[in-house]
VMD Tcl script that builds the backbone (N, CA, C; Angstrom):
set m [mol new atoms 288]
animate dup $m
set s [atomselect $m all]
$s set {name element resname resid chain x y z} {
  {N N MET 1 A 12.857 3.332 -13.233}
  {CA C MET 1 A 11.576 3.161 -12.572}
  {C C MET 1 A 10.830 4.496 -12.606}
  {N N ARG 2 A 9.585 4.453 -13.028}
  {CA C ARG 2 A 8.808 5.689 -13.102}
  {C C ARG 2 A 8.239 6.052 -11.733}
  {N N ALA 3 A 7.943 7.313 -11.568}
  {CA C ALA 3 A 7.373 7.788 -10.305}
  {C C ALA 3 A 5.964 7.238 -10.143}
  {N N PRO 4 A 5.564 6.958 -8.908}
  {CA C PRO 4 A 4.213 6.445 -8.685}
  {C C PRO 4 A 3.147 7.470 -9.069}
  {N N VAL 5 A 2.042 6.969 -9.591}
  {CA C VAL 5 A 0.914 7.820 -9.948}
  {C C VAL 5 A -0.286 7.357 -9.137}
  {N N PHE 6 A -0.542 8.073 -8.067}
  {CA C PHE 6 A -1.644 7.721 -7.178}
  {C C PHE 6 A -2.817 8.657 -7.383}
  {N N ASP 7 A -4.008 8.156 -7.101}
  {CA C ASP 7 A -5.202 8.987 -7.110}
  {C C ASP 7 A -5.235 9.688 -5.752}
  {N N PRO 8 A -5.090 11.019 -5.714}
  {CA C PRO 8 A -5.028 11.718 -4.432}
  {C C PRO 8 A -6.315 11.612 -3.606}
  {N N VAL 9 A -7.438 11.379 -4.271}
  {CA C VAL 9 A -8.690 11.225 -3.525}
  {C C VAL 9 A -8.713 9.875 -2.816}
  {N N ILE 10 A -8.308 8.841 -3.498}
  {CA C ILE 10 A -8.355 7.485 -2.928}
  {C C ILE 10 A -7.171 7.193 -2.021}
  {N N HIS 11 A -6.058 7.864 -2.213}
  {CA C HIS 11 A -4.809 7.505 -1.528}
  {C C HIS 11 A -4.873 7.566 -0.003}
  {N N ALA 12 A -5.655 8.458 0.569}
  {CA C ALA 12 A -5.750 8.543 2.036}
  {C C ALA 12 A -6.236 7.205 2.586}
  {N N PRO 13 A -5.606 6.711 3.655}
  {CA C PRO 13 A -5.948 5.380 4.173}
  {C C PRO 13 A -7.441 5.150 4.421}
  {N N GLY 14 A -8.123 6.116 5.000}
  {CA C GLY 14 A -9.550 5.940 5.274}
  {C C GLY 14 A -10.365 5.787 4.004}
  {N N ARG 15 A -10.087 6.618 3.012}
  {CA C ARG 15 A -10.820 6.543 1.750}
  {C C ARG 15 A -10.455 5.279 0.975}
  {N N LEU 16 A -9.213 4.862 1.071}
  {CA C LEU 16 A -8.788 3.613 0.439}
  {C C LEU 16 A -9.565 2.440 1.041}
  {N N GLN 17 A -9.711 2.429 2.360}
  {CA C GLN 17 A -10.466 1.365 3.030}
  {C C GLN 17 A -11.937 1.399 2.626}
  {N N ILE 18 A -12.523 2.578 2.563}
  {CA C ILE 18 A -13.931 2.702 2.175}
  {C C ILE 18 A -14.126 2.131 0.778}
  {N N CYS 19 A -13.275 2.504 -0.145}
  {CA C CYS 19 A -13.383 1.998 -1.520}
  {C C CYS 19 A -13.210 0.481 -1.556}
  {N N ALA 20 A -12.265 -0.030 -0.788}
  {CA C ALA 20 A -12.025 -1.480 -0.759}
  {C C ALA 20 A -13.269 -2.215 -0.265}
  {N N ILE 21 A -13.904 -1.692 0.754}
  {CA C ILE 21 A -15.122 -2.310 1.284}
  {C C ILE 21 A -16.228 -2.265 0.237}
  {N N LEU 22 A -16.394 -1.115 -0.407}
  {CA C LEU 22 A -17.484 -0.949 -1.358}
  {C C LEU 22 A -17.287 -1.724 -2.654}
  {N N THR 23 A -16.051 -2.119 -2.972}
  {CA C THR 23 A -15.845 -2.932 -4.178}
  {C C THR 23 A -16.426 -4.324 -4.010}
  {N N GLU 24 A -16.603 -4.750 -2.781}
  {CA C GLU 24 A -17.064 -6.113 -2.500}
  {C C GLU 24 A -18.583 -6.247 -2.429}
  {N N VAL 25 A -19.307 -5.134 -2.456}
  {CA C VAL 25 A -20.762 -5.161 -2.294}
  {C C VAL 25 A -21.418 -4.228 -3.305}
  {N N ASP 26 A -22.722 -4.415 -3.516}
  {CA C ASP 26 A -23.453 -3.501 -4.384}
  {C C ASP 26 A -23.597 -2.149 -3.691}
  {N N GLN 27 A -23.960 -2.197 -2.410}
  {CA C GLN 27 A -24.042 -0.987 -1.594}
  {C C GLN 27 A -23.901 -1.391 -0.140}
  {N N ALA 28 A -23.585 -0.416 0.714}
  {CA C ALA 28 A -23.406 -0.701 2.139}
  {C C ALA 28 A -23.919 0.476 2.951}
  {N N GLU 29 A -24.412 0.174 4.127}
  {CA C GLU 29 A -24.897 1.225 5.002}
  {C C GLU 29 A -23.718 1.987 5.596}
  {N N PHE 30 A -23.870 3.294 5.684}
  {CA C PHE 30 A -22.859 4.197 6.224}
  {C C PHE 30 A -22.291 3.666 7.538}
  {N N ALA 31 A -23.170 3.288 8.465}
  {CA C ALA 31 A -22.733 2.855 9.804}
  {C C ALA 31 A -21.863 1.607 9.742}
  {N N MET 32 A -22.191 0.677 8.867}
  {CA C MET 32 A -21.397 -0.544 8.752}
  {C C MET 32 A -19.994 -0.220 8.250}
  {N N VAL 33 A -19.923 0.638 7.230}
  {CA C VAL 33 A -18.618 1.013 6.686}
  {C C VAL 33 A -17.827 1.802 7.728}
  {N N ARG 34 A -18.487 2.732 8.401}
  {CA C ARG 34 A -17.832 3.526 9.450}
  {C C ARG 34 A -17.225 2.616 10.515}
  {N N ASP 35 A -17.990 1.628 10.958}
  {CA C ASP 35 A -17.497 0.706 11.983}
  {C C ASP 35 A -16.335 -0.134 11.471}
  {N N ALA 36 A -16.397 -0.545 10.213}
  {CA C ALA 36 A -15.317 -1.357 9.639}
  {C C ALA 36 A -14.029 -0.551 9.515}
  {N N VAL 37 A -14.159 0.740 9.188}
  {CA C VAL 37 A -12.989 1.609 9.035}
  {C C VAL 37 A -12.503 2.118 10.399}
  {N N GLU 38 A -13.386 2.017 11.395}
  {CA C GLU 38 A -13.078 2.427 12.777}
  {C C GLU 38 A -12.763 3.911 12.891}
  {N N VAL 39 A -13.703 4.726 12.391}
  {CA C VAL 39 A -13.594 6.179 12.512}
  {C C VAL 39 A -14.899 6.733 13.070}
  {N N SER 40 A -14.866 7.993 13.458}
  {CA C SER 40 A -16.065 8.653 13.971}
  {C C SER 40 A -17.002 9.017 12.822}
  {N N ASP 41 A -18.232 9.372 13.168}
  {CA C ASP 41 A -19.196 9.815 12.153}
  {C C ASP 41 A -18.656 10.993 11.357}
  {N N SER 42 A -18.054 11.955 12.053}
  {CA C SER 42 A -17.591 13.162 11.362}
  {C C SER 42 A -16.445 12.866 10.405}
  {N N VAL 43 A -15.511 12.024 10.795}
  {CA C VAL 43 A -14.397 11.651 9.914}
  {C C VAL 43 A -14.931 10.874 8.714}
  {N N MET 44 A -15.847 9.948 8.983}
  {CA C MET 44 A -16.436 9.163 7.897}
  {C C MET 44 A -17.172 10.080 6.915}
  {N N SER 45 A -17.933 11.028 7.447}
  {CA C SER 45 A -18.675 11.967 6.597}
  {C C SER 45 A -17.737 12.765 5.698}
  {N N LYS 46 A -16.611 13.196 6.235}
  {CA C LYS 46 A -15.637 13.959 5.439}
  {C C LYS 46 A -15.063 13.105 4.314}
  {N N HIS 47 A -14.734 11.859 4.633}
  {CA C HIS 47 A -14.204 10.954 3.602}
  {C C HIS 47 A -15.254 10.720 2.514}
  {N N VAL 48 A -16.485 10.458 2.925}
  {CA C VAL 48 A -17.551 10.183 1.962}
  {C C VAL 48 A -17.802 11.408 1.092}
  {N N LYS 49 A -17.778 12.584 1.689}
  {CA C LYS 49 A -18.011 13.815 0.927}
  {C C LYS 49 A -16.954 13.973 -0.169}
  {N N GLN 50 A -15.680 13.717 0.167}
  {CA C GLN 50 A -14.611 13.833 -0.830}
  {C C GLN 50 A -14.783 12.806 -1.949}
  {N N LEU 51 A -15.149 11.588 -1.581}
  {CA C LEU 51 A -15.361 10.543 -2.582}
  {C C LEU 51 A -16.572 10.872 -3.458}
  {N N GLU 52 A -17.611 11.424 -2.841}
  {CA C GLU 52 A -18.816 11.790 -3.589}
  {C C GLU 52 A -18.525 12.953 -4.545}
  {N N GLU 53 A -17.794 13.957 -4.076}
  {CA C GLU 53 A -17.454 15.109 -4.924}
  {C C GLU 53 A -16.602 14.698 -6.126}
  {N N ALA 54 A -15.796 13.650 -5.959}
  {CA C ALA 54 A -14.962 13.150 -7.055}
  {C C ALA 54 A -15.765 12.266 -8.011}
  {N N GLY 55 A -16.999 11.956 -7.641}
  {CA C GLY 55 A -17.828 11.083 -8.464}
  {C C GLY 55 A -17.564 9.609 -8.233}
  {N N TYR 56 A -16.878 9.275 -7.150}
  {CA C TYR 56 A -16.506 7.893 -6.868}
  {C C TYR 56 A -17.541 7.138 -6.045}
  {N N VAL 57 A -18.329 7.860 -5.260}
  {CA C VAL 57 A -19.326 7.235 -4.395}
  {C C VAL 57 A -20.663 7.939 -4.581}
  {N N ALA 58 A -21.720 7.134 -4.672}
  {CA C ALA 58 A -23.080 7.674 -4.715}
  {C C ALA 58 A -23.686 7.467 -3.327}
  {N N VAL 59 A -24.333 8.493 -2.816}
  {CA C VAL 59 A -24.944 8.451 -1.494}
  {C C VAL 59 A -26.457 8.544 -1.643}
  {N N SER 60 A -27.164 7.652 -0.954}
  {CA C SER 60 A -28.621 7.726 -0.962}
  {C C SER 60 A -29.122 7.609 0.469}
  {N N LYS 61 A -30.228 8.260 0.720}
  {CA C LYS 61 A -30.833 8.235 2.060}
  {C C LYS 61 A -32.204 7.600 1.941}
  {N N VAL 62 A -32.466 6.637 2.832}
  {CA C VAL 62 A -33.714 5.897 2.812}
  {C C VAL 62 A -34.305 5.902 4.213}
  {N N ALA 63 A -35.587 6.218 4.306}
  {CA C ALA 63 A -36.273 6.168 5.596}
  {C C ALA 63 A -36.641 4.720 5.895}
  {N N ALA 64 A -36.280 4.273 7.100}
  {CA C ALA 64 A -36.592 2.904 7.523}
  {C C ALA 64 A -36.828 2.893 9.021}
  {N N GLY 65 A -37.995 2.428 9.415}
  {CA C GLY 65 A -38.294 2.334 10.843}
  {C C GLY 65 A -38.251 3.676 11.550}
  {N N GLY 66 A -38.679 4.712 10.880}
  {CA C GLY 66 A -38.699 6.030 11.500}
  {C C GLY 66 A -37.344 6.733 11.520}
  {N N ARG 67 A -36.344 6.097 10.962}
  {CA C ARG 67 A -35.002 6.693 10.911}
  {C C ARG 67 A -34.548 6.791 9.471}
  {N N GLN 68 A -33.722 7.763 9.233}
  {CA C GLN 68 A -33.135 7.889 7.901}
  {C C GLN 68 A -31.789 7.173 7.899}
  {N N ARG 69 A -31.618 6.279 6.951}
  {CA C ARG 69 A -30.372 5.529 6.841}
  {C C ARG 69 A -29.648 5.960 5.572}
  {N N THR 70 A -28.335 6.040 5.684}
  {CA C THR 70 A -27.512 6.469 4.556}
  {C C THR 70 A -26.812 5.252 3.959}
  {N N TRP 71 A -26.927 5.132 2.640}
  {CA C TRP 71 A -26.318 4.022 1.920}
  {C C TRP 71 A -25.262 4.549 0.958}
  {N N LEU 72 A -24.192 3.790 0.817}
  {CA C LEU 72 A -23.070 4.172 -0.036}
  {C C LEU 72 A -22.897 3.135 -1.135}
  {N N LYS 73 A -22.584 3.632 -2.311}
  {CA C LYS 73 A -22.350 2.740 -3.445}
  {C C LYS 73 A -21.180 3.287 -4.248}
  {N N LEU 74 A -20.246 2.428 -4.590}
  {CA C LEU 74 A -19.129 2.820 -5.432}
  {C C LEU 74 A -19.643 2.938 -6.867}
  {N N THR 75 A -19.393 4.067 -7.501}
  {CA C THR 75 A -19.823 4.274 -8.883}
  {C C THR 75 A -18.881 3.529 -9.824}
  {N N SER 76 A -19.263 3.439 -11.081}
  {CA C SER 76 A -18.371 2.784 -12.051}
  {C C SER 76 A -17.067 3.579 -12.171}
  {N N GLN 77 A -17.154 4.894 -12.088}
  {CA C GLN 77 A -15.951 5.736 -12.109}
  {C C GLN 77 A -15.090 5.446 -10.874}
  {N N GLY 78 A -15.732 5.266 -9.732}
  {CA C GLY 78 A -15.016 4.948 -8.492}
  {C C GLY 78 A -14.346 3.590 -8.558}
  {N N ARG 79 A -15.058 2.618 -9.136}
  {CA C ARG 79 A -14.472 1.276 -9.281}
  {C C ARG 79 A -13.233 1.313 -10.171}
  {N N ALA 80 A -13.330 2.055 -11.263}
  {CA C ALA 80 A -12.190 2.164 -12.188}
  {C C ALA 80 A -11.011 2.864 -11.517}
  {N N ALA 81 A -11.283 3.942 -10.790}
  {CA C ALA 81 A -10.217 4.687 -10.106}
  {C C ALA 81 A -9.561 3.826 -9.035}
  {N N PHE 82 A -10.362 3.070 -8.293}
  {CA C PHE 82 A -9.823 2.195 -7.246}
  {C C PHE 82 A -8.951 1.111 -7.874}
  {N N LYS 83 A -9.437 0.510 -8.955}
  {CA C LYS 83 A -8.680 -0.541 -9.629}
  {C C LYS 83 A -7.329 -0.021 -10.116}
  {N N THR 84 A -7.318 1.166 -10.697}
  {CA C THR 84 A -6.088 1.778 -11.186}
  {C C THR 84 A -5.138 2.082 -10.029}
  {N N HIS 85 A -5.694 2.599 -8.929}
  {CA C HIS 85 A -4.880 2.936 -7.757}
  {C C HIS 85 A -4.236 1.673 -7.170}
  {N N VAL 86 A -5.019 0.617 -7.028}
  {CA C VAL 86 A -4.499 -0.643 -6.483}
  {C C VAL 86 A -3.451 -1.240 -7.425}
  {N N ALA 87 A -3.667 -1.106 -8.713}
  {CA C ALA 87 A -2.672 -1.612 -9.677}
  {C C ALA 87 A -1.336 -0.891 -9.492}
  {N N GLU 88 A -1.395 0.402 -9.226}
  {CA C GLU 88 A -0.158 1.166 -9.004}
  {C C GLU 88 A 0.521 0.727 -7.708}
  {N N LEU 89 A -0.258 0.508 -6.648}
  {CA C LEU 89 A 0.313 0.016 -5.385}
  {C C LEU 89 A 0.948 -1.350 -5.596}
  {N N THR 90 A 0.281 -2.199 -6.351}
  {CA C THR 90 A 0.800 -3.540 -6.650}
  {C C THR 90 A 2.099 -3.448 -7.444}
  {N N ARG 91 A 2.133 -2.553 -8.416}
  {CA C ARG 91 A 3.349 -2.363 -9.217}
  {C C ARG 91 A 4.518 -1.956 -8.340}
  {N N LEU 92 A 4.263 -0.998 -7.443}
  {CA C LEU 92 A 5.330 -0.519 -6.556}
  {C C LEU 92 A 5.808 -1.605 -5.597}
  {N N ALA 93 A 4.893 -2.430 -5.170}
  {CA C ALA 93 A 5.253 -3.497 -4.234}
  {C C ALA 93 A 5.945 -4.658 -4.940}
  {N N GLY 94 A 5.927 -4.641 -6.262}
  {CA C GLY 94 A 6.580 -5.710 -7.011}
  {C C GLY 94 A 5.797 -7.010 -6.988}
  {N N ILE 95 A 4.487 -6.892 -6.763}
  {CA C ILE 95 A 3.614 -8.072 -6.706}
  {C C ILE 95 A 3.015 -8.256 -8.086}
  {N N GLY 96 A 2.923 -9.507 -8.501}
  {CA C GLY 96 A 2.244 -9.809 -9.768}
  {C C GLY 96 A 3.145 -9.617 -10.880}
}
mol reanalyze $m
mol bondsrecalc $m
mol representation Tube
mol addrep $m
């Protein structure tokens, strides 16, 4: 059996959850993802920053109703990395 090969950026539970959520949508508002992952703004921001620096998440800010809203989108590179990471988890679990 070969050693597992995980993506260190995606492997952290919070970032794994963020990627999983973003694979299901074209884009999502920061607050919705934060609430789904159940973390604080600061923890969410740190996770998003790491994903963005890796090229996995694109961040855009849009003014709406006098407030600036932050939107997150999984990039094609992020989708590929997430798919590969999940495939490795599936392999280790003996599923499929």
